[in-house]
C-alpha positions as CSV (number, residue, x, y, z in Angstrom):
1,M,-44.4,-43.8,6.5
2,F,-43.7,-44.6,10.1
3,E,-45.0,-41.2,11.1
4,I,-48.5,-42.6,10.6
5,L,-47.8,-45.2,13.3
6,V,-46.7,-42.5,15.8
7,W,-49.7,-40.3,15.2
8,A,-52.1,-43.3,15.2
9,G,-50.6,-44.5,18.4
10,A,-50.8,-41.0,20.0
11,A,-54.5,-40.8,19.0
12,L,-55.2,-44.2,20.6
13,S,-53.3,-43.2,23.7
14,I,-55.3,-40.0,24.0
15,A,-58.6,-42.0,23.5
16,G,-57.5,-44.4,26.2
17,L,-56.7,-41.5,28.6
18,V,-60.1,-40.0,27.9
19,G,-61.7,-43.3,28.7
20,L,-59.7,-43.6,31.9
21,M,-60.8,-40.0,32.9
22,W,-64.4,-41.0,32.2
23,C,-64.1,-44.0,34.5
24,I,-62.6,-41.9,37.3
25,V,-65.3,-39.2,37.1
26,H,-68.0,-41.8,37.0
27,V,-66.8,-43.5,40.2
28,I,-66.2,-40.1,41.9
29,L,-69.7,-39.0,41.2
30,A,-71.0,-42.4,42.5
31,R,-69.0,-41.9,45.7
32,R,-70.5,-38.4,46.2
33,K,-74.0,-39.8,46.1
34,N,-73.3,-41.6,49.4
35,L,-74.5,-44.9,48.1
36,S,-74.5,-48.0,50.2
37,D,-71.5,-50.3,50.0
38,D,-73.2,-52.8,47.8
39,A,-74.5,-50.1,45.4
40,L,-71.1,-48.5,45.2
41,R,-69.6,-51.9,44.5
42,A,-72.1,-52.5,41.7
43,V,-71.1,-49.2,40.1
44,V,-67.4,-50.0,40.3
45,Q,-68.0,-53.5,38.9
46,K,-70.0,-51.9,36.0
47,V,-67.2,-49.4,35.3
48,L,-64.3,-52.0,35.5
49,P,-64.6,-53.4,32.0
50,Y,-64.5,-49.9,30.5
51,N,-61.5,-49.1,32.7
52,L,-59.6,-52.1,31.5
53,G,-60.6,-51.4,27.9
54,A,-59.3,-47.9,28.1
55,L,-56.1,-49.0,29.8
56,F,-55.6,-51.6,27.0
57,L,-56.2,-48.9,24.4
58,S,-53.7,-46.6,26.0
59,V,-51.1,-49.4,26.1
60,I,-51.6,-50.4,22.5
61,G,-51.3,-46.7,21.5
62,L,-48.0,-46.3,23.4
63,M,-46.7,-49.5,21.8
64,L,-47.5,-48.1,18.4
65,V,-45.7,-44.9,19.2
66,M,-42.6,-46.8,20.3
67,V,-42.7,-49.1,17.2
68,G,-43.0,-46.0,15.0
69,I,-40.1,-44.3,16.7
70,F,-37.8,-47.4,16.5
71,L,-38.6,-48.1,12.9
72,G,-38.5,-44.5,11.8
């Protein structure tokens, strides 16, 4: 039963990591375009909510994994 928590948490963590990698790649590509400081700042501000959401998803997934391990 608690195996489901572990696997669901692992899936959430992987989804969060994929989101974090997307954020990193998006900002790196923006930096390579040699944008002005204000334009680069706008890109980073646009990516920031996705970054925080992906980080939150990863943390929730890891917490589910830990709960599943402790209860199982």
